[in-house]
C-alpha positions in Angstrom: -30.0 274.3 47.3 -28.6 273.5 43.9 -26.8 270.1 43.4 -23.4 271.6 42.7 -23.7 273.6 45.9 -24.3 270.4 47.9 -21.3 268.8 46.2 -19.1 271.8 47.1 -20.2 271.6 50.8 -19.4 267.8 50.9 -16.0 268.4 49.3 -15.2 271.1 51.8 -16.2 268.9 54.8 -14.1 266.1 53.4 -11.0 268.2 53.0 -11.5 269.7 56.5 -11.7 266.2 58.1 -8.7 265.1 56.2 -6.7 268.1 57.4 -7.7 267.5 61.0 -6.6 263.8 60.8 -3.3 264.7 59.1 -2.1 267.2 61.6 -2.2 267.4 65.5 -4.3 269.9 67.3 -2.1 273.0 67.7 -2.3 274.6 71.2 -1.5 278.3 71.6 1.3 279.0 74.1 2.9 282.1 75.6 6.3 280.8 76.6 9.0 278.4 75.5 8.5 276.3 78.6 4.9 275.8 77.8 5.8 274.8 74.2 8.4 272.3 75.4 5.8 270.7 77.7 3.6 270.0 74.6 6.2 267.8 72.8 5.4 264.1 73.1 6.0 260.7 71.5 3.1 260.1 69.1 4.1 256.6 68.1 6.8 254.2 67.0 7.5 251.4 64.4 9.6 248.3 64.8 11.0 246.3 61.9 11.0 243.3 62.0 8.0 242.8 64.3 9.8 240.0 66.0 13.6 239.7 66.1 15.8 236.7 65.8 18.6 236.6 68.4 21.4 239.1 67.4 19.4 240.1 64.4 19.6 243.8 63.2 16.5 245.9 62.7 15.1 249.4 63.1 13.1 251.2 65.7 11.6 254.5 64.4 10.2 256.9 67.1 7.8 259.7 66.1 8.1 262.9 68.2 5.4 265.5 67.7 5.2 269.2 68.7 1.6 270.2 69.3 2.5 273.7 70.5 2.0 276.9 68.4 5.7 277.8 68.9 8.9 276.0 67.7 10.8 273.8 70.1 14.5 272.7 70.0 15.3 269.1 71.1 18.4 267.0 71.2 20.2 263.9 72.6 17.6 261.2 71.6 18.5 257.9 73.3 17.2 254.3 73.4 18.3 252.3 76.4 18.0 248.7 77.4 20.6 246.2 78.5 19.5 243.7 75.8 19.1 246.2 73.0 22.3 247.5 71.4 21.9 250.8 69.4 24.4 250.8 66.5 23.9 254.4 65.2 24.1 256.5 68.3 26.4 258.9 66.6 23.7 259.9 64.1 21.9 262.1 66.6 24.5 264.7 67.6 22.8 267.8 66.0 20.1 269.9 67.5 16.7 269.6 65.9 14.2 272.4 65.7 10.6 271.3 65.6 8.1 273.7 64.0 4.6 274.2 65.4 2.5 271.1 64.7 5.4 269.2 63.1 6.6 265.6 63.7 10.3 264.4 63.8 11.3 260.8 63.3 14.3 259.2 65.0 15.3 255.9 63.5 17.6 253.7 65.6 19.5 250.8 64.1 19.4 248.1 66.8 20.5 244.5 67.6 18.5 242.5 70.1 20.5 240.1 72.3 19.2 236.8 73.9 17.4 235.4 75.8 14.0 235.2 74.1 11.4 237.4 75.5 9.8 240.9 75.4 11.9 244.0 76.1 10.9 247.5 77.0 13.6 249.9 76.0 13.2 253.5 77.2 13.3 256.4 74.7 14.2 259.9 75.9 14.9 263.2 74.2 15.8 266.6 75.8 14.3 270.0 75.1 17.0 272.8 74.9 15.6 274.7 77.9 16.9 274.9 81.4 14.7 273.3 84.0 12.5 271.5 81.5 12.2 267.7 82.0 13.2 265.1 79.4 10.5 263.5 77.3 10.2 259.8 78.0 8.4 256.9 76.4 8.6 253.1 76.9 8.7 251.0 73.8 8.2 247.2 73.2 10.5 244.8 71.3 10.1 241.0 71.0 12.8 238.4 70.4 12.1 234.8 69.4 14.7 232.1 68.5 12.2 229.7 67.0 13.0 229.1 63.3 10.8 228.4 60.3 10.3 224.6 59.9 10.4 222.7 56.6 9.6 219.1 55.9 8.1 216.5 53.5 4.4 216.4 54.1 3.3 213.8 51.5 5.3 211.5 49.2 4.8 208.0 47.6 5.9 204.9 49.3 8.2 204.1 46.3 9.4 206.1 43.4 9.4 204.4 40.0 11.9 205.2 37.3 10.5 207.6 34.6 7.2 207.9 36.5 6.1 211.2 37.8 4.9 211.4 41.4 3.8 214.4 43.5 5.5 215.5 46.7 4.2 218.2 49.1 6.7 220.4 50.9 5.4 221.8 54.2 6.6 225.1 55.6 5.5 226.2 59.1 6.0 229.6 60.6 5.8 229.1 64.4 7.0 232.6 65.2 5.0 235.5 66.5 5.7 237.6 63.4 5.1 237.3 59.7 7.8 236.3 57.2 8.0 237.6 53.6 9.4 236.8 50.2 9.1 233.0 50.9 10.8 231.2 48.0 11.3 227.4 47.5 14.0 226.2 45.1 14.6 222.4 44.5 18.0 221.0 43.6 17.7 217.5 42.2 20.4 214.8 41.8 19.4 212.2 39.1 15.9 213.6 39.5 13.8 216.0 37.4 11.7 218.4 39.5 8.9 220.7 38.4 8.4 223.6 39.0 12.1 224.8 39.2 11.1 227.3 41.9 8.0 228.5 43.8 7.3 231.9 45.3 4.9 231.7 48.2 5.1 235.4 49.3 4.1 236.2 52.9 3.5 233.5 55.5 1.6 234.8 58.5 2.6 234.1 62.1 1.6 230.7 63.5 0.5 229.4 60.0 1.7 226.9 57.4 1.6 226.3 53.7 2.1 223.2 51.5 3.7 223.5 48.1 3.4 220.6 45.5 6.4 219.5 43.3 6.4 216.8 40.5 9.3 214.3 40.9 10.5 212.2 38.0 13.6 210.1 38.8 16.1 208.6 36.3 17.6 206.4 39.1 18.2 206.6 42.8 18.9 210.2 43.9 17.8 213.0 46.1 16.2 216.5 46.1 17.3 219.3 48.4 14.6 222.0 48.8 16.2 225.3 49.7 13.7 227.6 51.5 14.6 231.3 51.7 12.6 234.2 53.3 13.0 237.6 54.9 12.3 238.7 58.5 12.1 242.4 58.1 15.1 243.3 55.9 17.1 240.3 57.0 17.4 237.2 54.8 17.2 233.7 56.3 17.2 230.2 54.8 16.6 226.6 55.7 16.3 223.4 53.8 14.9 219.9 53.8 16.1 216.8 52.0 14.1 214.2 50.0 15.8 210.9 49.4 14.5 209.4 46.1 14.8 205.6 46.2 13.4 203.8 43.2 11.7 200.5 43.4 8.7 198.5 42.2 5.5 200.4 42.0 3.0 198.7 44.3 0.1 200.0 42.2 1.6 199.2 38.7 0.0 197.0 36.1 1.1 193.4 36.4 0.5 191.3 33.2 0.3 187.5 33.8 0.1 185.0 30.9 -1.8 181.7 31.3 -4.2 179.3 29.5 -1.6 178.6 26.8 -2.5 176.4 23.8 0.0 175.5 21.0 -0.1 173.9 17.6 3.3 172.9 16.1 4.5 172.1 12.6 8.2 171.3 12.8 9.8 174.2 14.5 7.0 176.6 13.6 4.5 177.2 16.4 1.0 178.8 16.6 0.2 179.9 20.2 -2.9 181.3 21.9 -3.5 182.3 25.4 -4.8 184.8 27.9 -3.0 187.8 29.5 -4.5 189.1 32.8 -3.7 192.4 34.4 -3.2 191.4 38.1 -2.1 194.9 39.1 -4.1 197.8 40.5 -3.8 200.3 37.6 -4.7 199.9 34.0 -2.1 199.0 31.3 -2.3 201.2 28.2 -1.2 200.3 24.6 -0.3 196.7 25.5 1.5 194.6 22.8 2.8 191.0 22.9 5.5 189.4 20.7 8.2 186.8 20.9 11.9 187.8 21.1 15.2 186.1 20.3 16.1 183.3 20.1 12.6 182.8 18.8 11.6 184.6 15.6 8.1 186.0 15.0 6.3 185.4 11.7 2.9 185.9 10.0 0.0 185.7 10.6 0.6 187.0 14.2 4.1 188.3 14.6 2.8 190.8 17.2 -0.6 191.0 19.0 -2.0 194.4 20.1 -4.3 194.2 23.2 -4.7 198.0 23.7 -6.0 199.0 27.1 -6.2 196.2 29.7 -8.0 197.3 32.8 -7.0 196.2 36.3 -8.3 192.7 37.1 -9.3 192.1 33.5 -8.0 189.7 30.8 -7.7 189.4 27.0 -6.9 186.6 24.6 -4.0 186.8 22.2 -2.4 184.8 19.4 1.2 184.6 18.3 3.0 182.7 15.5 6.8 182.1 15.5 9.7 179.8 14.9 11.8 178.4 17.7 14.8 176.1 17.5 14.7 175.6 21.3 11.2 175.0 22.5 12.3 174.7 26.1 12.3 178.4 26.7 10.4 180.8 24.3 10.5 184.4 25.6 7.3 186.4 25.2 7.8 190.1 25.7 4.8 192.2 26.9 5.1 196.0 26.6 2.6 198.6 27.9 2.4 202.2 29.1 0.9 203.9 32.2 -1.4 206.8 32.3 1.5 209.3 32.1 2.9 207.6 28.9 5.8 205.9 30.6 6.8 202.6 29.0 7.2 199.3 30.7 7.9 195.7 29.7 8.1 192.2 31.2 9.2 188.9 29.7 7.4 185.6 30.2 9.2 182.4 29.2 7.2 179.4 27.9 8.3 175.8 27.8 6.6 174.3 24.7 7.8 170.7 25.3 5.0 169.9 27.6 2.4 171.7 25.4 3.1 169.9 22.1 3.3 166.3 21.1 4.9 166.6 17.7 4.2 167.9 14.3 0.7 169.0 13.8 -0.3 168.2 17.4 -1.8 170.6 20.0 -1.5 171.0 23.7 -2.3 173.5 26.5 -0.9 174.6 29.8 0.2 177.5 32.0 3.1 179.9 31.3 6.5 178.6 32.5 7.9 181.7 34.1 7.4 185.5 34.4 10.1 188.1 33.9 10.7 191.3 35.9 9.1 194.5 34.7 11.5 197.2 33.3 11.3 200.4 31.3 11.0 199.8 27.6 9.4 201.2 24.5 6.7 199.2 22.7 5.0 199.6 19.4 1.2 199.3 19.4 0.2 197.3 16.3 -3.1 196.0 15.0 -3.8 192.3 14.8 -2.2 190.5 11.8 -4.2 188.8 9.1 -4.1 185.2 7.9 -5.3 181.9 9.3 -3.7 179.2 11.3 -3.1 175.8 9.6 -6.2 173.7 9.5 -8.4 176.7 8.6 -10.9 178.7 10.5 -8.7 180.8 12.7 -6.3 180.3 15.7 -6.1 177.0 17.6 -8.4 176.4 20.4 -11.6 177.8 18.8 -13.2 174.3 18.4 -16.5 173.4 16.8 -20.0 174.4 18.0 -19.7 171.8 20.7 -15.9 172.1 21.2 -15.8 172.4 24.9 -12.2 171.3 25.1 -10.6 174.3 23.4 -9.0 177.3 25.0 -10.3 180.8 25.0 -8.4 181.6 21.9 -10.5 184.6 20.9 -13.1 185.2 18.2 -16.7 183.9 18.0 -15.5 180.3 18.6 -15.1 181.0 22.3 -19.0 181.4 22.5 -19.9 178.2 20.6 -20.5 176.1 23.7 -22.9 178.7 25.1 -24.7 178.9 21.7 -25.0 175.1 21.4 -26.4 174.8 24.9 -28.9 177.5 24.3 -30.2 175.8 21.1 -30.5 172.4 22.9 -32.4 174.0 25.7 -34.8 175.9 23.3 -35.5 172.6 21.5 -36.3 170.8 24.7 -38.7 173.5 25.8 -40.5 173.5 22.4 -41.0 169.7 22.6 -42.3 169.9 26.1 -44.8 172.6 25.2 -46.1 170.6 22.2 -45.9 167.2 23.8 -49.7 166.4 23.6 -50.0 167.2 19.9 -46.9 165.2 19.2 -48.2 162.2 21.2 -51.6 162.3 19.3 -49.9 162.2 16.0 -47.7 159.3 17.1 -50.8 157.3 18.3 -52.7 157.9 14.9 -49.7 156.4 13.1 
């Protein structure tokens, strides 16, 4: 057999099967009574699958005539004490069903409480004397359980201008699916992203979590409005997120210590260490003095850059101060999201200096509270401190008394100790030769 003949046979069989599936088997009859006896309920559809109490929906009943002769039917009814049919007046006309045809009756219904499964009875009457009505029992469900919404995850504390993620949980405990699920946030003193989220269909007995980015300007709240459809009926619920701002427990926490100062009149040259005692890194960190003190060259500002958690860096500042009892040092930095922060540490110089040209060292006097601010990241200034050679506290090669003022000078004690140790080892190794030479002399 040729290939195109085989394809033709396959196509014919396919069309034949499709025709058989699309239409009922038609049975030849000889009387109207026999034809009426072959009318039956071939199926039904319920929308929504599960009703809320007093919710309106549709029940569509499919009635099929499998006889070879037409049949007239009328008076379709759907009866149940808890199912109210709204459109009974729509079925007053007689319907003639052709051989092998199907007629659909759509009832607009409201299901009344209590919750449960109901079995309304459908009936339709053939227009023939002595022929029984056609009956079929249907099934409808009612469930008063509502969709639940809540806050699944959120930070312990919201920080001003910092973005945190919040997950909204939506649970469908019902026996039927819901569709067109939409979440829309409404923020007060809060920026929320995205502005809405379409989740689509949520299956029965399932849940979904939707993330939102929260950035507060100050204390506020966000109401998440959740809308969905059960069948053609729209429903909604909501959940509220209070946004209370406070101190971030994981934020960077700069601490100033190990201060050393050189004074010339009311001009001061200060070195010290700044340590990040927080949990997260501080980016673009800059230190400077602020009023009533006035910064000056060579170190009006000092740029640290990134200071990792539990790490420290040395810094140097030069400034004038008419009141040495309280000199404010402002530290600015940014977090990983680019949000700016600042804190102010006040230094009492009176215990750190002994007069013109003298030096002293000690801890920082007080630490200010962190707050949002904008800082400028600058490179280190040029110039030298009075006395030459760099900032105070560097010391000579054996200067163990200086502070960690930065630069190579902070390694001089280590270098000196290493040289002494190397010399001692060399003498010990060559001790015999050295002793022989000394005896010859």
